C-alpha positions in Angstrom: 15.1 11.8 15.9 11.9 10.4 14.4 10.4 7.8 16.4 7.6 6.4 14.3 7.4 6.3 10.3 3.1 5.5 8.8 3.8 4.3 5.1 0.3 5.2 4.0 -0.9 3.7 0.6 -3.8 2.1 -1.8 -2.8 -1.6 -2.9 -4.5 -0.3 -6.5 -1.3 2.3 -7.0 1.6 1.7 -8.6 3.5 4.3 -6.7 2.4 3.1 -4.2 4.3 -0.4 -4.8 7.4 1.5 -5.2 6.8 3.4 -2.5 7.4 -0.1 -0.2 10.0 -0.4 -1.4 11.0 2.9 -0.2 9.7 2.0 3.1 11.8 -1.0 3.4 15.1 0.8 2.3 14.3 2.8 5.1 14.0 0.9 7.1 16.3 -1.1 7.2 19.0 2.6 7.0 17.2 3.7 10.3 16.1 0.0 12.3 14.8 2.1 15.3 11.9 3.5 14.1 8.9 2.2 14.3 7.6 0.8 10.9 4.1 0.8 10.4 2.2 0.3 7.2 -1.7 1.4 6.5 -3.6 0.5 3.7 -6.3 2.4 2.8 -9.2 3.6 0.0 -7.5 6.0 -2.1 -11.1 6.2 -3.7 -12.8 7.4 -1.2 -10.5 10.3 -0.4 -11.2 11.5 -4.4 -14.7 11.8 -3.7 -14.8 13.9 -0.5 -11.7 16.0 -2.5 -12.4 15.8 -5.8 -9.4 14.7 -6.9 -9.5 12.7 -9.8 -7.3 9.3 -11.0 -3.9 10.2 -12.6 -5.4 7.4 -15.4 -7.9 10.2 -15.9 -6.2 12.6 -17.4 -4.8 12.4 -20.6 -1.8 14.6 -20.5 -1.3 13.0 -17.0 -1.2 9.8 -17.6 0.8 9.5 -20.6 3.7 11.0 -18.1 3.0 8.6 -15.2 3.3 6.0 -16.8 7.1 6.7 -18.6 7.2 8.3 -15.3 6.5 5.1 -13.3 9.0 2.9 -15.8 12.1 5.1 -14.8 11.5 5.3 -11.0 11.2 1.6 -11.0 14.1 0.8 -13.2 15.6 3.1 -10.3 14.6 1.2 -7.3 15.8 -1.4 -9.0 12.2 -3.3 -8.8 9.8 -5.1 -11.7 7.2 -3.2 -13.0 4.3 -5.8 -14.5 0.6 -3.5 -14.7 -1.8 -6.1 -14.6 -4.4 -6.8 -17.1 -7.3 -5.1 -14.4 -5.6 -1.6 -14.0 -7.1 0.2 -12.9 -8.9 -2.0 -10.0 -10.5 -1.6 -6.8 -8.2 -2.5 -3.4 -11.3 -3.3 -1.3 -10.9 -7.1 -1.2 -6.4 -7.5 -0.6 -7.3 -3.9 2.0 -9.7 -6.2 4.0 -6.9 -9.3 4.2 -4.1 -6.8 5.0 -6.0 -5.6 8.0 -7.9 -9.8 8.9 -4.2 -10.9 9.3 -3.0 -8.0 11.0 -5.4 -8.9 13.7 -4.1 -12.6 13.8 -0.1 -12.2 13.2 0.3 -8.2 14.1 2.2 -5.8 11.4 4.5 -7.8 10.5 2.8 -10.7 8.5 0.9 -8.3 7.5 3.4 -7.1 5.9 4.9 -9.4 4.8 1.8 -10.1 3.4 1.7 -6.2 1.7 5.1 -7.2 -0.1 4.0 -10.4 -1.5 0.8 -9.3 -2.9 1.9 -6.0 -4.4 4.6 -8.2 -5.7 2.2 -10.4 -7.8 0.3 -7.6 -8.9 2.7 -5.0 -9.8 6.6 -7.0 -10.3 4.3 -9.5 -11.9 1.3 -8.6 -13.7 -1.4 -10.7 -11.4 -4.5 -9.7 -10.8 -5.4 -9.1 -6.9 -8.7 -8.3 -6.4 -8.9 -12.9 -6.7 -9.0 -14.7 -4.2 -6.9 -17.0 -5.1 -4.2 -14.8 -5.9 -5.2 -13.2 -2.7 -4.8 -17.0 -1.0 -0.6 -17.2 -3.0 0.2 -13.6 -1.4 -0.7 -15.1 1.8 0.8 -18.6 1.5 3.6 -16.6 0.2 4.0 -14.4 3.1 4.1 -17.0 5.7 -0.3 -15.6 6.6 -2.8 -18.0 9.2 -3.6 -21.0 7.0 -7.6 -19.6 6.6 -5.5 -17.5 4.7 -4.0 -19.8 2.5 -7.1 -21.0 1.2 -9.3 -19.1 -1.5 -12.4 -21.1 -0.2 -12.0 -19.4 3.9 -9.7 -16.4 2.3 -13.3 -15.1 1.0 -16.0 -15.4 3.4 -13.6 -14.2 6.4 -13.4 -10.7 4.1 -17.4 -10.6 4.6 -17.4 -9.9 8.1 -18.7 -7.4 8.6 -16.5 -5.8 11.8 -13.4 -5.9 9.5 -15.6 -3.8 7.0 -16.2 -1.3 9.0 -12.5 -1.8 10.7 -11.1 -0.6 7.1 -14.0 1.9 6.6 -13.1 3.7 9.9 -9.2 3.3 9.1 -9.9 5.3 5.2 -11.9 8.1 7.1 -9.1 8.4 9.7 -6.1 8.7 7.4 -8.5 11.5 5.5 -9.5 13.5 8.3 -5.4 13.7 8.9 -5.2 15.0 5.4 -4.5 11.5 3.4 -5.8 12.2 -0.6 -3.2 10.2 -2.7 -0.7 7.1 -2.4 1.7 6.8 -1.0 2.0 8.9 2.0 4.8 9.2 4.7 4.1 10.8 7.9 6.7 10.9 10.1 5.5 10.9 14.3 2.2 11.5 13.3 2.7 15.2 12.7 4.9 16.0 9.6 4.2 14.1 5.8 5.5 13.6 2.9 3.6 12.7 -0.4 5.3 10.9 -3.4 8.4 8.5 -3.6 10.3 11.6 -5.4 10.4 13.6 -2.0 12.0 10.6 -0.3 15.8 12.7 -0.5 13.6 14.8 1.7 11.8 12.0 3.8 15.2 10.7 4.9 16.7 14.2 6.3 14.0 14.4 8.0 14.7 11.6 9.5 18.0 11.9 10.4 17.0 15.1 12.0 19.0 17.4 9.3 
């Protein structure tokens, strides 16, 4: 039986948003499984691999626009694209790891859910410090993260920048290039929400 599941995603990815719902469903189905959320900068992976973003390829972007709606409906979650999509996720990724450093994975996961809900659930811009601070407050994160005036300078910490860069480089070295990836026991990788049935079967040892 599997012991650990890593959920790898980029906050700027609508499919990552849907993957968060898949991850929560799997967490409920396999309560003994250790589940770790790991946001990273998918753009760095794209630069290294030369893989373009789906929105940059017209024939794919038209398909994806409809596919995301179908997937959200099947998962029972709202989908509203923010006006600044596509956007850079550096700030929200740093916020995740700053919160994790202080309160651990459960608090960081709660923040990620709140940030994703604001972004792709309600179409808000999580590039804005005020929106990130609201997400932190909704998740019960540390007081400094709930105020844009204290959150913004915290995200400029060099150690935090280096940590995000190291996480991103490490995940790319392990073979991550998109969002979401699901990694079981640090070895078996599944890419995309459409692999959730195979992922469940693998976790169950089938």
